[in-house]
C-alpha positions in Angstrom: 0.0 0.0 0.0 1.4 3.4 -1.0 1.5 6.0 1.7 3.3 8.7 -0.2 1.7 10.7 -3.0 4.3 12.3 -5.3 3.3 15.7 -6.7 5.3 16.9 -9.6 6.7 20.4 -9.8 4.8 22.4 -12.3 6.9 24.2 -14.8 5.5 26.7 -17.4 7.3 27.6 -20.6 6.4 31.1 -21.9 7.3 32.5 -25.3 5.7 33.5 -28.6 4.9 30.2 -30.4 5.4 31.5 -34.0 8.8 33.1 -33.6 11.3 31.6 -36.0 14.5 30.1 -34.6 17.3 27.9 -35.9 16.4 24.3 -34.9 17.4 21.1 -36.5 19.6 23.0 -39.0 16.8 25.1 -40.4 14.4 27.9 -39.3 11.4 26.5 -37.4 8.7 28.0 -35.2 9.4 28.3 -31.5 6.6 25.7 -31.0 8.9 23.0 -32.1 11.6 24.1 -29.6 9.0 24.2 -26.8 7.7 20.7 -27.6 11.3 19.3 -27.5 12.0 21.3 -24.3 8.9 19.8 -22.7 9.9 16.3 -23.6 13.4 16.7 -22.3 12.3 18.3 -19.0 9.6 15.7 -18.3 12.2 13.0 -18.9 14.2 14.2 -15.9 13.8 11.6 -13.2 14.8 11.2 -9.6 14.6 7.7 -8.1 12.7 6.7 -11.3 10.1 9.3 -10.6 9.2 12.1 -12.9 10.2 15.5 -11.4 8.6 18.1 -13.6 5.2 18.4 -15.2 5.6 21.0 -18.0 2.8 23.2 -19.3 2.9 24.9 -22.7 0.1 26.7 -24.4 0.1 24.1 -27.2 -1.4 21.6 -24.7 -4.5 23.8 -24.5 -5.1 23.9 -28.3 -8.8 23.3 -27.7 -9.2 26.5 -25.6 -10.9 29.4 -27.4 -8.6 32.3 -28.5 -10.4 34.8 -26.4 -10.5 36.3 -22.9 -10.7 32.8 -21.3 -7.5 31.8 -23.1 -5.7 34.9 -21.8 -6.8 34.3 -18.2 -5.8 30.7 -18.5 -2.3 31.5 -19.5 -1.9 34.3 -16.9 -3.3 32.0 -14.2 -0.9 29.2 -15.1 2.0 31.6 -14.9 0.9 32.8 -11.4 0.4 29.3 -10.1 3.4 27.5 -11.6 6.2 26.3 -9.3 8.8 27.3 -11.9 8.3 29.8 -14.7 10.7 29.6 -17.7 10.6 32.5 -20.1 12.2 32.1 -23.6 12.8 35.8 -24.0 13.3 37.5 -27.4 11.6 40.8 -26.6 8.4 39.8 -28.4 5.4 40.6 -26.3 3.1 38.2 -28.1 -0.6 38.3 -28.8 -2.3 41.4 -27.5 -5.6 39.7 -26.9 -9.1 40.8 -28.1 -10.0 44.3 -29.1 -10.7 45.1 -25.5 -7.0 44.6 -24.7 -5.4 46.2 -27.7 -5.6 49.6 -26.0 -3.5 48.3 -23.1 -0.6 47.4 -25.4 0.3 44.5 -23.2 1.1 41.2 -25.0 0.4 37.8 -23.5 4.1 37.0 -23.0 4.4 40.3 -21.1 1.3 39.5 -19.0 2.5 36.0 -18.2 6.0 37.2 -17.1 4.5 40.0 -15.0 2.1 37.7 -13.2 4.8 35.1 -12.4 7.4 37.7 -11.4 5.0 39.7 -9.2 3.8 36.5 -7.5 7.2 34.9 -6.8 10.4 36.5 -8.4 12.5 33.6 -7.2 10.7 31.0 -9.3 11.4 32.9 -12.6 14.2 31.7 -14.9 15.0 33.0 -18.4 16.7 31.8 -21.5 17.4 34.8 -23.8 17.5 34.8 -27.6 18.7 37.8 -29.6 16.2 40.6 -29.0 14.0 41.7 -31.8 13.8 45.4 -32.9 10.8 47.2 -31.4 9.0 50.3 -32.5 8.7 53.0 -29.9 5.4 52.7 -28.0 4.7 49.3 -29.3 3.8 46.3 -27.0 7.2 44.8 -27.8 8.9 48.0 -26.6 6.9 48.0 -23.4 7.8 44.4 -22.7 11.5 45.0 -23.4 11.6 48.0 -21.1 9.8 46.1 -18.3 12.1 43.0 -18.7 15.2 45.2 -18.6 14.0 46.9 -15.4 13.9 43.5 -13.6 17.5 42.9 -14.3 16.9 39.2 -14.8 19.9 37.2 -15.8 19.7 34.2 -18.1 21.6 32.0 -20.5 22.2 33.6 -23.9 21.4 31.3 -26.8 21.1 31.5 -30.6 19.5 28.2 -31.5 16.8 25.9 -30.4 19.3 23.2 -29.5 21.1 25.5 -27.1 17.8 26.6 -25.6 16.8 23.0 -24.9 20.1 22.2 -23.2 20.0 25.4 -21.1 16.4 24.7 -20.1 17.5 21.5 -18.4 20.2 23.4 -16.5 17.8 26.1 -15.5 15.1 23.7 -14.3 17.6 21.7 -12.2 19.1 24.9 -10.7 15.6 26.1 -9.8 14.8 22.7 -8.2 17.9 23.0 -6.1 17.1 26.5 -5.1 13.6 25.4 -4.0 15.2 22.6 -1.9 17.6 24.9 -0.2 14.9 27.4 0.5 12.8 24.6 2.0 15.6 23.8 4.5 15.2 27.2 6.1 11.4 27.5 5.8 10.9 23.9 7.0 12.0 24.9 10.5 9.1 27.4 10.9 6.7 26.4 13.5 9.3 24.2 15.1 11.0 26.8 17.3 10.0 24.7 20.4 12.6 22.0 19.6 16.2 21.4 18.5 18.7 24.3 18.0 16.0 26.9 18.0 15.0 25.8 21.5 18.6 25.9 22.6 18.9 29.5 21.4 15.7 30.4 23.1 17.1 29.2 26.4 20.0 31.6 26.2 20.0 35.0 27.9 20.1 38.2 25.9 23.9 38.6 25.8 24.5 34.9 24.9 21.8 34.9 22.2 23.0 38.1 20.8 26.6 36.7 20.6 25.7 33.3 18.9 23.4 35.0 16.4 25.9 37.7 15.5 28.6 35.1 15.2 26.4 33.1 12.8 25.9 36.1 10.5 29.6 37.0 10.6 30.6 33.4 9.8 28.3 33.3 6.8 29.5 36.6 5.4 33.1 35.6 5.8 32.3 32.4 3.8 30.6 34.5 1.2 33.6 36.9 1.0 35.9 33.8 0.9 38.0 35.5 3.5 38.8 33.8 6.8 41.1 36.5 8.1 40.3 40.2 8.1 41.8 43.4 9.4 38.3 44.8 9.9 36.9 45.3 13.4 35.0 42.6 15.3 31.6 41.7 13.8 32.6 43.5 10.6 33.0 41.7 7.2 33.9 43.2 3.9 32.3 41.7 0.9 32.3 42.7 -2.8 29.1 44.4 -3.9 28.8 45.7 -7.5 32.6 46.0 -7.7 32.9 47.8 -4.4 34.3 46.5 -1.1 31.5 47.2 1.4 31.8 46.7 5.1 28.8 45.0 6.8 28.6 45.4 10.6 26.6 42.7 12.2 24.6 42.8 15.4 21.5 41.2 16.9 18.3 42.2 18.6 17.8 39.0 20.8 14.1 39.3 21.3 11.0 40.9 19.8 11.5 44.4 18.4 8.7 45.5 20.8 11.0 44.6 23.8 12.8 47.8 24.7 15.6 46.0 26.7 16.5 43.9 23.6 16.1 46.7 21.1 18.2 49.1 23.1 21.2 46.7 23.0 21.6 47.7 19.4 20.1 51.2 19.4 21.2 53.4 16.5 24.6 51.9 15.5 25.1 54.4 12.7 25.8 57.1 15.2 29.3 55.5 15.7 30.1 55.1 12.0 32.9 57.5 12.2 34.5 55.4 14.9 34.0 52.2 12.9 35.5 53.8 9.8 38.6 54.7 11.8 39.4 50.9 11.8 38.4 50.1 8.3 41.0 49.6 5.6 41.4 52.4 3.0 39.1 51.9 0.1 36.4 50.2 2.0 32.9 51.6 1.7 30.2 51.7 4.3 29.4 50.6 6.8 26.1 48.9 6.2 24.4 47.7 9.4 23.1 44.1 9.3 20.9 43.4 12.3 19.6 39.9 13.0 16.3 40.0 14.8 15.1 36.9 16.7 11.5 37.5 15.8 9.7 39.5 13.1 10.2 43.1 12.2 7.8 45.6 10.6 8.5 48.7 8.4 7.3 51.0 11.3 9.7 49.3 13.7 12.6 49.6 11.4 11.9 53.3 10.8 11.7 54.0 14.5 15.1 52.4 14.9 16.4 54.7 12.2 14.9 57.7 14.0 13.0 59.4 11.2 10.3 58.3 8.7 11.5 59.9 5.4 13.6 57.0 4.1 13.6 54.2 1.6 12.0 51.2 3.3 11.5 47.8 1.6 9.7 44.9 3.3 10.8 41.6 1.9 10.8 37.9 2.8 14.2 38.3 4.5 13.1 41.2 6.7 13.2 45.0 6.2 15.8 47.1 4.3 16.0 50.8 5.3 18.2 53.4 3.5 18.4 57.2 4.1 19.3 58.9 0.8 20.5 62.1 2.6 22.9 60.8 5.2 23.4 57.5 3.2 22.6 55.4 6.3 21.7 51.8 5.5 20.3 49.2 7.9 19.1 45.7 7.1 16.9 44.0 9.7 17.0 40.2 9.1 13.8 38.7 10.5 13.2 35.4 12.4 16.8 34.5 13.1 15.8 31.6 15.4 18.7 29.1 14.7 21.7 28.8 12.5 19.7 27.5 9.5 17.1 30.3 9.4 19.7 33.0 10.1 22.0 31.9 7.3 19.1 31.4 4.9 17.6 34.8 5.5 21.0 36.6 5.1 21.4 34.6 1.9 18.0 35.8 0.7 18.9 39.4 1.4 22.1 39.1 -0.7 20.3 37.4 -3.5 17.6 40.1 -3.5 20.3 42.8 -3.9 21.5 41.2 -7.1 18.1 40.1 -8.5 16.6 43.6 -8.1 19.6 45.6 -9.0 19.7 47.1 -5.6 23.4 46.1 -5.2 24.4 49.1 -7.3 22.5 51.6 -5.2 23.7 50.0 -2.0 27.3 50.3 -3.1 26.8 54.0 -4.1 25.3 54.8 -0.7 28.1 52.9 1.0 30.7 55.0 -0.8 29.0 58.2 0.2 28.5 57.0 3.8 32.3 56.4 4.1 33.0 59.9 2.9 30.5 61.4 5.4 31.9 59.3 8.3 35.4 60.4 7.4 34.3 64.0 7.3 32.7 63.7 10.8 35.9 62.2 12.1 38.0 65.0 10.8 35.6 67.6 12.2 35.9 65.9 15.6 39.7 66.3 15.3 40.6 62.6 15.0 44.0 62.6 13.3 43.8 58.9 12.4 41.2 59.7 9.8 43.5 62.1 7.7 44.7 59.5 5.2 42.2 56.8 5.4 39.5 58.0 2.9 38.4 55.5 0.3 39.9 55.9 -3.2 38.4 58.6 -5.3 35.5 57.3 -7.4 33.1 59.0 -9.6 29.6 58.7 -8.0 
């Protein structure tokens, strides 16, 4: 008697079916590539069990080409476990006359639905981009796709696309598995390592959590030894060496005694910079929170409301574009697994959303501001330690 029911991961392939691509030594419609891709992906097995169930629009050939068909495709994109876009810049069918005025093609709508629902499930394989007339659905799609900064394999033929699709699907599967390791411990904070951390007093919990963050960042930077101060790790961000200073709020943000252990660490940035190597930008403050954190709580910790604030699965990111202060509140750091996973998600988010460039720019500016404060306070050790001159 079977006790386990195996549910396949749903994978949707999105592209314009009639685009001509080189496949089998001659130009063929993208439909042929999509069919070959589906066959290859559904042939991937683990322990003799099929892993992926692939959906392509050709499977729904009996659906009417109207509003129902449009909603079916967008709904599939939103619900799919993995969304693979074969991107050429072609927005696809614009729908019925009711949708022509929107100038949004079906490929654009599918991509937007999938990306807005779960950015982490979206993968792309990118063909040469077609030329688009200004103001056309294709131009709108291309501009939207560029803004997302989505990386993907660059291909020129159907054969390359089929091979890259297998790699993308397996990579997405592994990412889902790794994410599940962290998420799987939710609701189990009453046992195991999470319980051990809960038994600790504030100073001990603050220390073990901070050490976990620092250890992960050092692994990420591939540097075991550093001349930076304690709890500070320098990692490359968009070509810039950025110092991340780690700390921990060892209880709920609403608990004043725990919150005040961290306070407003940026008030001492000029002292931190006195011990940073020349050319290092920052600091950026990475604060691990034992429990959840809201935008309002993060802004109160900053001290004023007029700032960039982003609430994300990893926690809350706050940035002041005047003083260039940056603070990252990593939520639900209950044990080593959840702590490392949520820090990882933050760093992935930086790259996926293109925020790494802005973070690096603010960090450069913050270093200059901190050095200026130190000089105004008469600290001679700051005279020759400014970062290298860079064009903002």
